[in-house]
PyMOL Python script that loads the backbone (N, CA, C, O; Angstrom):
from pymol import cmd

cmd.read_pdbstr("""\
ATOM      1  N   MET A   1       4.849   7.227  50.983  1.00  0.00           N
ATOM      2  CA  MET A   1       5.667   6.052  51.145  1.00  0.00           C
ATOM      3  C   MET A   1       5.337   5.453  52.508  1.00  0.00           C
ATOM      4  O   MET A   1       5.115   6.164  53.488  1.00  0.00           O
ATOM      5  N   PHE A   2       5.313   4.092  52.537  1.00  0.00           N
ATOM      6  CA  PHE A   2       5.138   3.411  53.754  1.00  0.00           C
ATOM      7  C   PHE A   2       6.447   3.363  54.539  1.00  0.00           C
ATOM      8  O   PHE A   2       7.519   3.243  53.945  1.00  0.00           O
ATOM      9  N   ARG A   3       6.374   3.454  55.829  1.00  0.00           N
ATOM     10  CA  ARG A   3       7.537   3.339  56.721  1.00  0.00           C
ATOM     11  C   ARG A   3       7.542   2.029  57.497  1.00  0.00           C
ATOM     12  O   ARG A   3       8.556   1.614  58.058  1.00  0.00           O
ATOM     13  N   LEU A   4       6.328   1.367  57.509  1.00  0.00           N
ATOM     14  CA  LEU A   4       6.209   0.185  58.336  1.00  0.00           C
ATOM     15  C   LEU A   4       5.079  -0.655  57.766  1.00  0.00           C
ATOM     16  O   LEU A   4       4.026  -0.154  57.371  1.00  0.00           O
ATOM     17  N   VAL A   5       5.345  -1.955  57.741  1.00  0.00           N
ATOM     18  CA  VAL A   5       4.281  -2.910  57.407  1.00  0.00           C
ATOM     19  C   VAL A   5       4.277  -3.889  58.539  1.00  0.00           C
ATOM     20  O   VAL A   5       5.321  -4.419  58.919  1.00  0.00           O
ATOM     21  N   ALA A   6       3.062  -4.145  59.104  1.00  0.00           N
ATOM     22  CA  ALA A   6       2.964  -5.108  60.221  1.00  0.00           C
ATOM     23  C   ALA A   6       1.919  -6.095  59.803  1.00  0.00           C
ATOM     24  O   ALA A   6       0.862  -5.703  59.308  1.00  0.00           O
ATOM     25  N   GLU A   7       2.189  -7.400  59.993  1.00  0.00           N
ATOM     26  CA  GLU A   7       1.232  -8.458  59.637  1.00  0.00           C
ATOM     27  C   GLU A   7       1.145  -9.544  60.675  1.00  0.00           C
ATOM     28  O   GLU A   7       2.131  -9.820  61.358  1.00  0.00           O
ATOM     29  N   VAL A   8       0.039 -10.146  60.810  1.00  0.00           N
ATOM     30  CA  VAL A   8      -0.137 -11.324  61.616  1.00  0.00           C
ATOM     31  C   VAL A   8      -0.076 -12.556  60.711  1.00  0.00           C
ATOM     32  O   VAL A   8      -0.723 -12.569  59.664  1.00  0.00           O
ATOM     33  N   THR A   9       0.659 -13.559  61.073  1.00  0.00           N
ATOM     34  CA  THR A   9       0.861 -14.679  60.181  1.00  0.00           C
ATOM     35  C   THR A   9      -0.429 -15.351  59.860  1.00  0.00           C
ATOM     36  O   THR A   9      -1.351 -15.347  60.676  1.00  0.00           O
ATOM     37  N   SER A  10      -0.521 -15.924  58.708  1.00  0.00           N
ATOM     38  CA  SER A  10      -1.709 -16.614  58.254  1.00  0.00           C
ATOM     39  C   SER A  10      -1.386 -18.073  58.212  1.00  0.00           C
ATOM     40  O   SER A  10      -0.399 -18.497  58.814  1.00  0.00           O
ATOM     41  N   SER A  11      -2.170 -18.857  57.531  1.00  0.00           N
ATOM     42  CA  SER A  11      -1.890 -20.288  57.385  1.00  0.00           C
ATOM     43  C   SER A  11      -0.756 -20.578  56.468  1.00  0.00           C
ATOM     44  O   SER A  11      -0.204 -21.678  56.492  1.00  0.00           O
ATOM     45  N   ASP A  12      -0.370 -19.573  55.616  1.00  0.00           N
ATOM     46  CA  ASP A  12       0.672 -19.806  54.628  1.00  0.00           C
ATOM     47  C   ASP A  12       1.971 -19.164  55.199  1.00  0.00           C
ATOM     48  O   ASP A  12       2.334 -18.056  54.805  1.00  0.00           O
ATOM     49  N   MET A  13       2.623 -19.824  56.072  1.00  0.00           N
ATOM     50  CA  MET A  13       3.855 -19.321  56.724  1.00  0.00           C
ATOM     51  C   MET A  13       4.927 -19.044  55.726  1.00  0.00           C
ATOM     52  O   MET A  13       5.670 -18.073  55.876  1.00  0.00           O
ATOM     53  N   ALA A  14       5.042 -19.881  54.680  1.00  0.00           N
ATOM     54  CA  ALA A  14       6.149 -19.641  53.668  1.00  0.00           C
ATOM     55  C   ALA A  14       5.930 -18.301  52.997  1.00  0.00           C
ATOM     56  O   ALA A  14       6.910 -17.619  52.699  1.00  0.00           O
ATOM     57  N   ASP A  15       4.703 -17.888  52.745  1.00  0.00           N
ATOM     58  CA  ASP A  15       4.430 -16.595  52.161  1.00  0.00           C
ATOM     59  C   ASP A  15       4.789 -15.488  53.131  1.00  0.00           C
ATOM     60  O   ASP A  15       5.438 -14.510  52.757  1.00  0.00           O
ATOM     61  N   ASP A  16       4.377 -15.638  54.351  1.00  0.00           N
ATOM     62  CA  ASP A  16       4.649 -14.594  55.360  1.00  0.00           C
ATOM     63  C   ASP A  16       6.089 -14.397  55.757  1.00  0.00           C
ATOM     64  O   ASP A  16       6.530 -13.296  56.088  1.00  0.00           O
ATOM     65  N   LEU A  17       6.823 -15.525  55.712  1.00  0.00           N
ATOM     66  CA  LEU A  17       8.247 -15.482  56.171  1.00  0.00           C
ATOM     67  C   LEU A  17       9.249 -15.448  55.067  1.00  0.00           C
ATOM     68  O   LEU A  17      10.427 -15.190  55.315  1.00  0.00           O
ATOM     69  N   ARG A  18       8.825 -15.700  53.846  1.00  0.00           N
ATOM     70  CA  ARG A  18       9.781 -15.679  52.778  1.00  0.00           C
ATOM     71  C   ARG A  18       9.486 -14.721  51.610  1.00  0.00           C
ATOM     72  O   ARG A  18      10.282 -13.841  51.280  1.00  0.00           O
ATOM     73  N   ARG A  19       8.328 -14.928  51.010  1.00  0.00           N
ATOM     74  CA  ARG A  19       7.963 -14.083  49.831  1.00  0.00           C
ATOM     75  C   ARG A  19       7.730 -12.639  50.261  1.00  0.00           C
ATOM     76  O   ARG A  19       8.292 -11.722  49.661  1.00  0.00           O
ATOM     77  N   LYS A  20       6.941 -12.428  51.254  1.00  0.00           N
ATOM     78  CA  LYS A  20       6.618 -11.022  51.622  1.00  0.00           C
ATOM     79  C   LYS A  20       7.823 -10.226  52.093  1.00  0.00           C
ATOM     80  O   LYS A  20       7.944  -9.063  51.709  1.00  0.00           O
ATOM     81  N   PRO A  21       8.718 -10.773  52.896  1.00  0.00           N
ATOM     82  CA  PRO A  21       9.881  -9.985  53.278  1.00  0.00           C
ATOM     83  C   PRO A  21      10.698  -9.601  52.085  1.00  0.00           C
ATOM     84  O   PRO A  21      11.193  -8.476  52.026  1.00  0.00           O
ATOM     85  N   LEU A  22      10.865 -10.482  51.128  1.00  0.00           N
ATOM     86  CA  LEU A  22      11.613 -10.129  49.878  1.00  0.00           C
ATOM     87  C   LEU A  22      10.912  -8.987  49.148  1.00  0.00           C
ATOM     88  O   LEU A  22      11.559  -8.032  48.718  1.00  0.00           O
ATOM     89  N   SER A  23       9.610  -9.084  49.011  1.00  0.00           N
ATOM     90  CA  SER A  23       8.855  -8.034  48.345  1.00  0.00           C
ATOM     91  C   SER A  23       8.986  -6.732  48.991  1.00  0.00           C
ATOM     92  O   SER A  23       9.234  -5.721  48.334  1.00  0.00           O
ATOM     93  N   TYR A  24       8.814  -6.723  50.363  1.00  0.00           N
ATOM     94  CA  TYR A  24       8.840  -5.453  51.078  1.00  0.00           C
ATOM     95  C   TYR A  24      10.225  -4.881  51.118  1.00  0.00           C
ATOM     96  O   TYR A  24      10.368  -3.658  51.095  1.00  0.00           O
ATOM     97  N   ALA A  25      11.254  -5.690  51.176  1.00  0.00           N
ATOM     98  CA  ALA A  25      12.636  -5.176  51.077  1.00  0.00           C
ATOM     99  C   ALA A  25      12.941  -4.616  49.773  1.00  0.00           C
ATOM    100  O   ALA A  25      13.632  -3.601  49.690  1.00  0.00           O
ATOM    101  N   GLN A  26      12.447  -5.241  48.686  1.00  0.00           N
ATOM    102  CA  GLN A  26      12.677  -4.732  47.356  1.00  0.00           C
ATOM    103  C   GLN A  26      11.937  -3.352  47.125  1.00  0.00           C
ATOM    104  O   GLN A  26      12.346  -2.491  46.346  1.00  0.00           O
ATOM    105  N   ALA A  27      10.866  -3.256  47.852  1.00  0.00           N
ATOM    106  CA  ALA A  27      10.109  -1.982  47.839  1.00  0.00           C
ATOM    107  C   ALA A  27      10.669  -0.882  48.812  1.00  0.00           C
ATOM    108  O   ALA A  27      10.144   0.229  48.886  1.00  0.00           O
ATOM    109  N   ALA A  28      11.739  -1.244  49.535  1.00  0.00           N
ATOM    110  CA  ALA A  28      12.425  -0.359  50.431  1.00  0.00           C
ATOM    111  C   ALA A  28      11.531   0.097  51.604  1.00  0.00           C
ATOM    112  O   ALA A  28      11.649   1.217  52.101  1.00  0.00           O
ATOM    113  N   ILE A  29      10.615  -0.833  52.033  1.00  0.00           N
ATOM    114  CA  ILE A  29       9.864  -0.530  53.278  1.00  0.00           C
ATOM    115  C   ILE A  29      10.839  -0.668  54.380  1.00  0.00           C
ATOM    116  O   ILE A  29      11.419  -1.741  54.543  1.00  0.00           O
ATOM    117  N   PRO A  30      11.074   0.427  55.208  1.00  0.00           N
ATOM    118  CA  PRO A  30      12.078   0.465  56.273  1.00  0.00           C
ATOM    119  C   PRO A  30      11.953  -0.658  57.342  1.00  0.00           C
ATOM    120  O   PRO A  30      12.962  -1.191  57.804  1.00  0.00           O
ATOM    121  N   VAL A  31      10.736  -0.996  57.714  1.00  0.00           N
ATOM    122  CA  VAL A  31      10.548  -2.014  58.767  1.00  0.00           C
ATOM    123  C   VAL A  31       9.344  -2.921  58.448  1.00  0.00           C
ATOM    124  O   VAL A  31       8.283  -2.452  58.037  1.00  0.00           O
ATOM    125  N   TYR A  32       9.535  -4.166  58.641  1.00  0.00           N
ATOM    126  CA  TYR A  32       8.519  -5.136  58.450  1.00  0.00           C
ATOM    127  C   TYR A  32       8.383  -5.958  59.760  1.00  0.00           C
ATOM    128  O   TYR A  32       9.324  -6.638  60.169  1.00  0.00           O
ATOM    129  N   VAL A  33       7.205  -5.883  60.404  1.00  0.00           N
ATOM    130  CA  VAL A  33       6.916  -6.586  61.618  1.00  0.00           C
ATOM    131  C   VAL A  33       6.033  -7.809  61.369  1.00  0.00           C
ATOM    132  O   VAL A  33       4.943  -7.690  60.810  1.00  0.00           O
ATOM    133  N   ILE A  34       6.506  -8.974  61.784  1.00  0.00           N
ATOM    134  CA  ILE A  34       5.702 -10.187  61.592  1.00  0.00           C
ATOM    135  C   ILE A  34       5.289 -10.667  63.000  1.00  0.00           C
ATOM    136  O   ILE A  34       6.147 -10.950  63.836  1.00  0.00           O
ATOM    137  N   ILE A  35       4.028 -10.753  63.242  1.00  0.00           N
ATOM    138  CA  ILE A  35       3.468 -11.268  64.436  1.00  0.00           C
ATOM    139  C   ILE A  35       3.182 -12.746  64.110  1.00  0.00           C
ATOM    140  O   ILE A  35       2.204 -13.069  63.436  1.00  0.00           O
ATOM    141  N   ASP A  36       4.098 -13.667  64.628  1.00  0.00           N
ATOM    142  CA  ASP A  36       4.038 -15.060  64.316  1.00  0.00           C
ATOM    143  C   ASP A  36       3.245 -15.771  65.416  1.00  0.00           C
ATOM    144  O   ASP A  36       3.797 -16.079  66.473  1.00  0.00           O
ATOM    145  N   ARG A  37       2.021 -16.021  65.190  1.00  0.00           N
ATOM    146  CA  ARG A  37       1.147 -16.678  66.201  1.00  0.00           C
ATOM    147  C   ARG A  37       1.518 -18.107  66.437  1.00  0.00           C
ATOM    148  O   ARG A  37       1.470 -18.578  67.573  1.00  0.00           O
ATOM    149  N   THR A  38       1.897 -18.829  65.376  1.00  0.00           N
ATOM    150  CA  THR A  38       2.213 -20.202  65.402  1.00  0.00           C
ATOM    151  C   THR A  38       3.399 -20.466  66.277  1.00  0.00           C
ATOM    152  O   THR A  38       3.355 -21.395  67.083  1.00  0.00           O
ATOM    153  N   ASN A  39       4.464 -19.696  66.165  1.00  0.00           N
ATOM    154  CA  ASN A  39       5.722 -19.895  66.941  1.00  0.00           C
ATOM    155  C   ASN A  39       5.808 -18.943  68.134  1.00  0.00           C
ATOM    156  O   ASN A  39       6.825 -18.920  68.827  1.00  0.00           O
ATOM    157  N   ARG A  40       4.771 -18.167  68.384  1.00  0.00           N
ATOM    158  CA  ARG A  40       4.666 -17.265  69.498  1.00  0.00           C
ATOM    159  C   ARG A  40       5.863 -16.378  69.604  1.00  0.00           C
ATOM    160  O   ARG A  40       6.590 -16.431  70.596  1.00  0.00           O
ATOM    161  N   ARG A  41       6.087 -15.556  68.600  1.00  0.00           N
ATOM    162  CA  ARG A  41       7.191 -14.628  68.511  1.00  0.00           C
ATOM    163  C   ARG A  41       6.818 -13.438  67.639  1.00  0.00           C
ATOM    164  O   ARG A  41       5.832 -13.474  66.903  1.00  0.00           O
ATOM    165  N   VAL A  42       7.614 -12.395  67.733  1.00  0.00           N
ATOM    166  CA  VAL A  42       7.480 -11.217  66.874  1.00  0.00           C
ATOM    167  C   VAL A  42       8.828 -11.037  66.176  1.00  0.00           C
ATOM    168  O   VAL A  42       9.867 -11.047  66.836  1.00  0.00           O
ATOM    169  N   LEU A  43       8.825 -10.879  64.896  1.00  0.00           N
ATOM    170  CA  LEU A  43      10.077 -10.711  64.123  1.00  0.00           C
ATOM    171  C   LEU A  43      10.017  -9.278  63.612  1.00  0.00           C
ATOM    172  O   LEU A  43       8.992  -8.825  63.104  1.00  0.00           O
ATOM    173  N   VAL A  44      11.139  -8.573  63.756  1.00  0.00           N
ATOM    174  CA  VAL A  44      11.250  -7.223  63.247  1.00  0.00           C
ATOM    175  C   VAL A  44      12.411  -7.216  62.241  1.00  0.00           C
ATOM    176  O   VAL A  44      13.569  -7.413  62.609  1.00  0.00           O
ATOM    177  N   LEU A  45      12.080  -6.989  60.982  1.00  0.00           N
ATOM    178  CA  LEU A  45      13.046  -6.911  59.925  1.00  0.00           C
ATOM    179  C   LEU A  45      13.230  -5.446  59.576  1.00  0.00           C
ATOM    180  O   LEU A  45      12.254  -4.701  59.476  1.00  0.00           O
ATOM    181  N   SER A  46      14.444  -5.037  59.395  1.00  0.00           N
ATOM    182  CA  SER A  46      14.711  -3.619  59.084  1.00  0.00           C
ATOM    183  C   SER A  46      16.010  -3.516  58.255  1.00  0.00           C
ATOM    184  O   SER A  46      16.706  -4.496  57.992  1.00  0.00           O
ATOM    185  N   ASP A  47      16.287  -2.242  57.862  1.00  0.00           N
ATOM    186  CA  ASP A  47      17.450  -1.868  57.067  1.00  0.00           C
ATOM    187  C   ASP A  47      17.448  -2.639  55.690  1.00  0.00           C
ATOM    188  O   ASP A  47      18.346  -3.438  55.425  1.00  0.00           O
ATOM    189  N   PRO A  48      16.482  -2.393  54.885  1.00  0.00           N
ATOM    190  CA  PRO A  48      16.448  -3.088  53.556  1.00  0.00           C
ATOM    191  C   PRO A  48      17.516  -2.529  52.590  1.00  0.00           C
ATOM    192  O   PRO A  48      17.619  -1.322  52.370  1.00  0.00           O
ATOM    193  N   ARG A  49      18.313  -3.476  52.019  1.00  0.00           N
ATOM    194  CA  ARG A  49      19.331  -3.112  51.044  1.00  0.00           C
ATOM    195  C   ARG A  49      19.476  -4.260  50.066  1.00  0.00           C
ATOM    196  O   ARG A  49      19.494  -5.436  50.432  1.00  0.00           O
ATOM    197  N   ASP A  50      19.578  -3.870  48.818  1.00  0.00           N
ATOM    198  CA  ASP A  50      19.824  -4.888  47.782  1.00  0.00           C
ATOM    199  C   ASP A  50      18.745  -6.017  47.791  1.00  0.00           C
ATOM    200  O   ASP A  50      19.043  -7.187  47.549  1.00  0.00           O
ATOM    201  N   GLY A  51      17.503  -5.614  48.077  1.00  0.00           N
ATOM    202  CA  GLY A  51      16.403  -6.582  48.068  1.00  0.00           C
ATOM    203  C   GLY A  51      16.256  -7.515  49.179  1.00  0.00           C
ATOM    204  O   GLY A  51      15.545  -8.515  49.075  1.00  0.00           O
ATOM    205  N   GLU A  52      16.959  -7.201  50.328  1.00  0.00           N
ATOM    206  CA  GLU A  52      16.751  -8.044  51.505  1.00  0.00           C
ATOM    207  C   GLU A  52      16.913  -7.182  52.787  1.00  0.00           C
ATOM    208  O   GLU A  52      17.525  -6.115  52.770  1.00  0.00           O
ATOM    209  N   TYR A  53      16.357  -7.678  53.852  1.00  0.00           N
ATOM    210  CA  TYR A  53      16.539  -7.005  55.150  1.00  0.00           C
ATOM    211  C   TYR A  53      17.803  -7.424  55.772  1.00  0.00           C
ATOM    212  O   TYR A  53      18.080  -8.613  55.927  1.00  0.00           O
ATOM    213  N   ARG A  54      18.616  -6.404  56.151  1.00  0.00           N
ATOM    214  CA  ARG A  54      19.953  -6.654  56.725  1.00  0.00           C
ATOM    215  C   ARG A  54      19.864  -6.949  58.222  1.00  0.00           C
ATOM    216  O   ARG A  54      20.724  -7.647  58.760  1.00  0.00           O
ATOM    217  N   VAL A  55      18.859  -6.439  58.891  1.00  0.00           N
ATOM    218  CA  VAL A  55      18.759  -6.607  60.338  1.00  0.00           C
ATOM    219  C   VAL A  55      17.429  -7.396  60.635  1.00  0.00           C
ATOM    220  O   VAL A  55      16.338  -7.041  60.190  1.00  0.00           O
ATOM    221  N   GLN A  56      17.620  -8.468  61.406  1.00  0.00           N
ATOM    222  CA  GLN A  56      16.430  -9.279  61.789  1.00  0.00           C
ATOM    223  C   GLN A  56      16.503  -9.542  63.271  1.00  0.00           C
ATOM    224  O   GLN A  56      17.501 -10.067  63.766  1.00  0.00           O
ATOM    225  N   ALA A  57      15.460  -9.185  63.981  1.00  0.00           N
ATOM    226  CA  ALA A  57      15.450  -9.397  65.442  1.00  0.00           C
ATOM    227  C   ALA A  57      14.207 -10.199  65.777  1.00  0.00           C
ATOM    228  O   ALA A  57      13.145  -9.989  65.191  1.00  0.00           O
ATOM    229  N   VAL A  58      14.343 -11.119  66.722  1.00  0.00           N
ATOM    230  CA  VAL A  58      13.275 -11.985  67.190  1.00  0.00           C
ATOM    231  C   VAL A  58      12.991 -11.628  68.635  1.00  0.00           C
ATOM    232  O   VAL A  58      13.897 -11.422  69.442  1.00  0.00           O
ATOM    233  N   TYR A  59      11.672 -11.559  68.942  1.00  0.00           N
ATOM    234  CA  TYR A  59      11.276 -11.211  70.309  1.00  0.00           C
ATOM    235  C   TYR A  59      10.229 -12.279  70.749  1.00  0.00           C
ATOM    236  O   TYR A  59       9.389 -12.716  69.962  1.00  0.00           O
ATOM    237  N   HIS A  60      10.327 -12.678  72.058  1.00  0.00           N
ATOM    238  CA  HIS A  60       9.499 -13.686  72.614  1.00  0.00           C
ATOM    239  C   HIS A  60       8.640 -13.151  73.714  1.00  0.00           C
ATOM    240  O   HIS A  60       8.872 -12.045  74.202  1.00  0.00           O
ATOM    241  N   PRO A  61       7.612 -13.942  74.134  1.00  0.00           N
ATOM    242  CA  PRO A  61       6.723 -13.488  75.247  1.00  0.00           C
ATOM    243  C   PRO A  61       7.599 -13.079  76.440  1.00  0.00           C
ATOM    244  O   PRO A  61       8.631 -13.689  76.721  1.00  0.00           O
ATOM    245  N   GLY A  62       7.160 -12.059  77.105  1.00  0.00           N
ATOM    246  CA  GLY A  62       7.916 -11.512  78.233  1.00  0.00           C
ATOM    247  C   GLY A  62       8.870 -10.362  77.851  1.00  0.00           C
ATOM    248  O   GLY A  62       9.441  -9.698  78.715  1.00  0.00           O
ATOM    249  N   GLN A  63       9.019 -10.156  76.570  1.00  0.00           N
ATOM    250  CA  GLN A  63       9.902  -9.121  76.091  1.00  0.00           C
ATOM    251  C   GLN A  63       9.162  -7.944  75.557  1.00  0.00           C
ATOM    252  O   GLN A  63       7.993  -8.053  75.186  1.00  0.00           O
ATOM    253  N   SER A  64       9.835  -6.791  75.510  1.00  0.00           N
ATOM    254  CA  SER A  64       9.299  -5.551  74.873  1.00  0.00           C
ATOM    255  C   SER A  64      10.052  -5.387  73.559  1.00  0.00           C
ATOM    256  O   SER A  64      11.207  -5.784  73.400  1.00  0.00           O
ATOM    257  N   VAL A  65       9.315  -4.771  72.618  1.00  0.00           N
ATOM    258  CA  VAL A  65       9.850  -4.469  71.297  1.00  0.00           C
ATOM    259  C   VAL A  65       9.886  -2.971  71.119  1.00  0.00           C
ATOM    260  O   VAL A  65       8.839  -2.341  71.269  1.00  0.00           O
ATOM    261  N   THR A  66      10.934  -2.393  70.831  1.00  0.00           N
ATOM    262  CA  THR A  66      11.087  -0.975  70.374  1.00  0.00           C
ATOM    263  C   THR A  66      11.427  -1.020  68.891  1.00  0.00           C
ATOM    264  O   THR A  66      12.462  -1.547  68.483  1.00  0.00           O
ATOM    265  N   LEU A  67      10.528  -0.454  68.101  1.00  0.00           N
ATOM    266  CA  LEU A  67      10.793  -0.436  66.627  1.00  0.00           C
ATOM    267  C   LEU A  67      11.905   0.525  66.264  1.00  0.00           C
ATOM    268  O   LEU A  67      12.122   1.502  66.981  1.00  0.00           O
ATOM    269  N   PRO A  68      12.601   0.286  65.197  1.00  0.00           N
ATOM    270  CA  PRO A  68      13.673   1.177  64.767  1.00  0.00           C
ATOM    271  C   PRO A  68      13.144   2.578  64.510  1.00  0.00           C
ATOM    272  O   PRO A  68      12.000   2.806  64.114  1.00  0.00           O
ATOM    273  N   ALA A  69      14.091   3.523  64.772  1.00  0.00           N
ATOM    274  CA  ALA A  69      13.753   4.962  64.617  1.00  0.00           C
ATOM    275  C   ALA A  69      13.373   5.285  63.131  1.00  0.00           C
ATOM    276  O   ALA A  69      12.720   6.300  62.891  1.00  0.00           O
ATOM    277  N   SER A  70      13.755   4.475  62.171  1.00  0.00           N
ATOM    278  CA  SER A  70      13.511   4.768  60.812  1.00  0.00           C
ATOM    279  C   SER A  70      12.013   4.930  60.458  1.00  0.00           C
ATOM    280  O   SER A  70      11.694   5.422  59.376  1.00  0.00           O
ATOM    281  N   ILE A  71      11.109   4.528  61.343  1.00  0.00           N
ATOM    282  CA  ILE A  71       9.701   4.698  61.015  1.00  0.00           C
ATOM    283  C   ILE A  71       9.237   6.100  61.361  1.00  0.00           C
ATOM    284  O   ILE A  71       8.114   6.483  61.034  1.00  0.00           O
ATOM    285  N   GLY A  72      10.114   6.889  62.038  1.00  0.00           N
ATOM    286  CA  GLY A  72       9.761   8.284  62.221  1.00  0.00           C
ATOM    287  C   GLY A  72       9.009   8.621  63.515  1.00  0.00           C
ATOM    288  O   GLY A  72       8.652   9.779  63.735  1.00  0.00           O
ATOM    289  N   VAL A  73       8.763   7.606  64.384  1.00  0.00           N
ATOM    290  CA  VAL A  73       8.106   7.823  65.620  1.00  0.00           C
ATOM    291  C   VAL A  73       8.507   6.704  66.579  1.00  0.00           C
ATOM    292  O   VAL A  73       8.795   5.591  66.137  1.00  0.00           O
ATOM    293  N   GLU A  74       8.529   6.968  67.829  1.00  0.00           N
ATOM    294  CA  GLU A  74       8.948   5.963  68.810  1.00  0.00           C
ATOM    295  C   GLU A  74       7.815   5.046  69.136  1.00  0.00           C
ATOM    296  O   GLU A  74       6.775   5.528  69.584  1.00  0.00           O
ATOM    297  N   VAL A  75       7.935   3.767  68.947  1.00  0.00           N
ATOM    298  CA  VAL A  75       6.974   2.781  69.201  1.00  0.00           C
ATOM    299  C   VAL A  75       7.568   1.662  69.995  1.00  0.00           C
ATOM    300  O   VAL A  75       8.573   1.068  69.604  1.00  0.00           O
ATOM    301  N   THR A  76       6.920   1.359  71.160  1.00  0.00           N
ATOM    302  CA  THR A  76       7.364   0.254  72.025  1.00  0.00           C
ATOM    303  C   THR A  76       6.097  -0.505  72.389  1.00  0.00           C
ATOM    304  O   THR A  76       5.077   0.116  72.688  1.00  0.00           O
ATOM    305  N   PHE A  77       6.137  -1.863  72.372  1.00  0.00           N
ATOM    306  CA  PHE A  77       5.001  -2.664  72.764  1.00  0.00           C
ATOM    307  C   PHE A  77       5.526  -3.996  73.336  1.00  0.00           C
ATOM    308  O   PHE A  77       6.665  -4.413  73.123  1.00  0.00           O
ATOM    309  N   GLU A  78       4.586  -4.632  74.091  1.00  0.00           N
ATOM    310  CA  GLU A  78       4.899  -5.858  74.754  1.00  0.00           C
ATOM    311  C   GLU A  78       4.517  -7.039  73.771  1.00  0.00           C
ATOM    312  O   GLU A  78       3.456  -7.026  73.147  1.00  0.00           O
ATOM    313  N   VAL A  79       5.400  -8.009  73.677  1.00  0.00           N
ATOM    314  CA  VAL A  79       5.063  -9.129  72.800  1.00  0.00           C
ATOM    315  C   VAL A  79       3.813  -9.821  73.278  1.00  0.00           C
ATOM    316  O   VAL A  79       2.987 -10.223  72.460  1.00  0.00           O
ATOM    317  N   ASP A  80       3.643  -9.975  74.598  1.00  0.00           N
ATOM    318  CA  ASP A  80       2.428 -10.658  75.165  1.00  0.00           C
ATOM    319  C   ASP A  80       1.171  -9.944  74.699  1.00  0.00           C
ATOM    320  O   ASP A  80       0.142 -10.581  74.472  1.00  0.00           O
ATOM    321  N   TYR A  81       1.241  -8.681  74.558  1.00  0.00           N
ATOM    322  CA  TYR A  81       0.044  -7.886  74.179  1.00  0.00           C
ATOM    323  C   TYR A  81      -0.354  -8.209  72.765  1.00  0.00           C
ATOM    324  O   TYR A  81      -1.538  -8.443  72.523  1.00  0.00           O
ATOM    325  N   VAL A  82       0.559  -8.239  71.809  1.00  0.00           N
ATOM    326  CA  VAL A  82       0.219  -8.498  70.409  1.00  0.00           C
ATOM    327  C   VAL A  82      -0.072  -9.963  70.120  1.00  0.00           C
ATOM    328  O   VAL A  82      -0.818 -10.281  69.194  1.00  0.00           O
ATOM    329  N   LEU A  83       0.524 -10.866  70.921  1.00  0.00           N
ATOM    330  CA  LEU A  83       0.241 -12.268  70.674  1.00  0.00           C
ATOM    331  C   LEU A  83      -1.036 -12.740  71.290  1.00  0.00           C
ATOM    332  O   LEU A  83      -1.620 -13.721  70.829  1.00  0.00           O
ATOM    333  N   GLY A  84      -1.496 -12.062  72.334  1.00  0.00           N
ATOM    334  CA  GLY A  84      -2.684 -12.501  72.995  1.00  0.00           C
ATOM    335  C   GLY A  84      -2.521 -13.786  73.803  1.00  0.00           C
ATOM    336  O   GLY A  84      -1.397 -14.241  74.015  1.00  0.00           O
ATOM    337  N   SER A  85      -3.591 -14.358  74.242  1.00  0.00           N
ATOM    338  CA  SER A  85      -3.473 -15.533  75.058  1.00  0.00           C
ATOM    339  C   SER A  85      -3.024 -16.724  74.172  1.00  0.00           C
ATOM    340  O   SER A  85      -3.176 -16.738  72.950  1.00  0.00           O
ATOM    341  N   GLU A  86      -2.461 -17.717  74.889  1.00  0.00           N
ATOM    342  CA  GLU A  86      -1.953 -18.922  74.151  1.00  0.00           C
ATOM    343  C   GLU A  86      -3.136 -19.745  73.608  1.00  0.00           C
ATOM    344  O   GLU A  86      -3.074 -20.296  72.509  1.00  0.00           O
ATOM    345  N   LYS A  87      -4.208 -19.812  74.405  1.00  0.00           N
ATOM    346  CA  LYS A  87      -5.368 -20.625  73.975  1.00  0.00           C
ATOM    347  C   LYS A  87      -6.497 -19.708  73.508  1.00  0.00           C
ATOM    348  O   LYS A  87      -6.773 -18.684  74.132  1.00  0.00           O
ATOM    349  N   PRO A  88      -7.148 -20.085  72.404  1.00  0.00           N
ATOM    350  CA  PRO A  88      -8.264 -19.284  71.914  1.00  0.00           C
ATOM    351  C   PRO A  88      -9.368 -19.227  72.977  1.00  0.00           C
ATOM    352  O   PRO A  88      -9.635 -20.226  73.645  1.00  0.00           O
ATOM    353  N   GLN A  89      -9.994 -18.091  73.131  1.00  0.00           N
ATOM    354  CA  GLN A  89     -11.103 -17.896  74.026  1.00  0.00           C
ATOM    355  C   GLN A  89     -12.366 -18.569  73.455  1.00  0.00           C
ATOM    356  O   GLN A  89     -12.561 -18.483  72.242  1.00  0.00           O
ATOM    357  N   ASP A  90     -13.218 -19.216  74.219  1.00  0.00           N
ATOM    358  CA  ASP A  90     -14.472 -19.768  73.725  1.00  0.00           C
ATOM    359  C   ASP A  90     -15.560 -18.740  73.707  1.00  0.00           C
ATOM    360  O   ASP A  90     -16.688 -19.040  73.315  1.00  0.00           O
TER     361      ASP A  90
END
""", "prot")
cmd.dss("prot")
cmd.show_as("cartoon", "prot")
cmd.util.cbc("prot")
cmd.orient("prot")
């Protein structure tokens, strides 16, 4: 069983932010992490019940993220690290 799904947003934001969270919550994946490059944020969805995530947290550059203990291991990371630089490197 999966304890965590982490994804980087694609060009289909509706899919990443609407359809996939519903699918993962229905599958009872404890934590879904969305690295939203477009809006420069990290979303952590957790506590799936009745086909939806009950807890939703948003993190911005300059912040640290500690994932919920439900994944079975302690994980902390910096938002800046996963988002990378604001401008693409040439």
